[in-house]
Structure formats: C-alpha cells, structure tokens
C-alpha positions in Angstrom: 42.6 117.0 98.1 46.3 117.4 97.3 47.0 113.7 97.9 44.1 112.7 95.6 45.6 114.9 92.9 49.1 113.4 93.4 47.6 109.9 93.1 45.9 110.8 89.9 49.1 112.3 88.5 51.1 109.2 89.6 48.7 106.9 87.8 48.9 108.9 84.6 52.7 109.0 84.7 53.0 105.3 85.4 50.7 104.6 82.5 52.9 106.7 80.3 56.0 104.9 81.5 57.4 108.1 83.1 58.7 106.6 86.4 61.3 109.3 87.1 58.6 111.9 87.1 56.8 110.0 89.9 59.6 110.6 92.4 58.8 114.2 93.1 55.2 113.2 93.8 56.3 110.7 96.3 58.5 113.3 98.0 55.6 115.8 98.1 53.3 113.1 99.5 55.8 112.4 102.3 56.2 116.1 103.2 52.4 116.5 103.3 51.9 113.5 105.6 54.8 114.8 107.8 53.9 118.5 107.9 50.2 118.7 107.2 49.0 115.6 109.1 51.8 114.9 111.6 51.7 111.2 110.9 55.3 110.5 110.1 58.1 109.8 112.7 61.8 110.4 113.0 62.7 107.0 111.5 60.6 107.4 108.5 61.8 110.9 107.9 65.4 109.7 108.0 64.7 106.8 105.7 63.0 109.2 103.1 65.6 111.9 103.4 68.6 109.6 103.1 67.1 107.5 100.3 66.4 110.6 98.2 69.9 112.0 98.8 71.6 108.7 97.9 69.9 107.9 94.6 66.2 107.3 95.1 64.0 109.1 92.6 61.6 109.7 95.4 60.4 108.2 98.7 57.5 108.4 101.1 56.0 106.7 104.1 53.4 104.2 103.4 51.1 102.0 105.5 49.7 103.1 108.9 52.2 105.9 109.7 53.5 106.5 113.2 56.2 104.0 112.5 55.0 102.3 109.4 57.1 101.7 106.3 58.8 103.8 103.7 58.9 103.1 100.0 61.6 104.5 97.7 61.7 104.4 93.9 65.3 103.4 93.3 67.0 102.6 90.0 68.3 99.1 90.0 71.9 100.2 89.9 71.5 102.3 93.0 69.7 99.8 95.3 72.8 98.8 97.2 73.9 102.4 97.7 70.5 103.5 99.0 70.2 100.5 101.3 73.6 101.0 102.7 73.1 104.7 103.3 69.7 104.1 105.1 71.2 101.4 107.2 74.2 103.6 108.2 71.9 106.6 108.9 69.7 104.5 111.2 72.8 103.2 113.1 74.2 106.8 113.4 70.8 108.0 114.7 70.6 105.2 117.3 67.6 103.6 115.7 67.0 99.9 115.4 68.2 98.5 112.1 65.5 98.8 109.4 64.4 95.9 107.2 65.3 96.9 103.7 64.5 94.8 100.7 64.0 95.4 97.0 60.8 94.6 95.1 59.7 94.9 91.5 56.3 96.2 90.8 53.9 93.9 89.0 50.5 94.3 87.4 47.3 94.9 89.2 45.3 92.2 90.8 42.8 90.6 88.5 40.0 88.0 88.7 40.7 84.9 86.8 38.3 84.2 84.0 
C-alpha cells in the first residue's frame, strides 16, 4: 500500500513540475524494497546510496530486483559527478563495473490517430 501511495504522489508531483520533490519518494521506495521486501542487493544499495550522496535528488532500484537496475534523478550539471562516484564505489567494493548512462524522460506512449 505504501508503494501505491508513493506512485500516486510521484504522478501528482510530476504533473506539477516538482521534480525535486520526487527524489525523497524514490529514496523511500528503495528503502522499502530493500528492508520490507528484501529484493535489493549490495550493488543496487551502493548505487543508490552513492548517487544520492553525490548529487542525485533521489534513487531507487527498478526492474526485477535481485540485481536489476537503479534509476537516479540527477540534475544535468551533476551527471558526471554522480556517474564517476558510482563507478569508483563499485570498483572500491570489488563489483563489476556498472553500465551508467543518462536519459531524458519523454511523454507517455500514445496510440497514433
């Protein structure tokens, strides 16, 4: 139920253009998946923690869990810093190098008329 509430809040915030306020919801979502459901892993936890301490507004695992992917909301001017920090943290932890890449969100999928 808490995740459904976070999704509803996120949708409302995005519609209002309040992207910075979405970050804490991403963080809470990751903590819930990690602590309540046990579906995160060490690599995802490191990626989320390091991203949020190096400039990301928020971050969370996404996809299938147990080694899926992380998504971080990062201001454009912090992308290189966050990417570098995550890459170094993975190397320092003895993890395989992650595949980091920037994307820009687009509109929702639509049926052509």
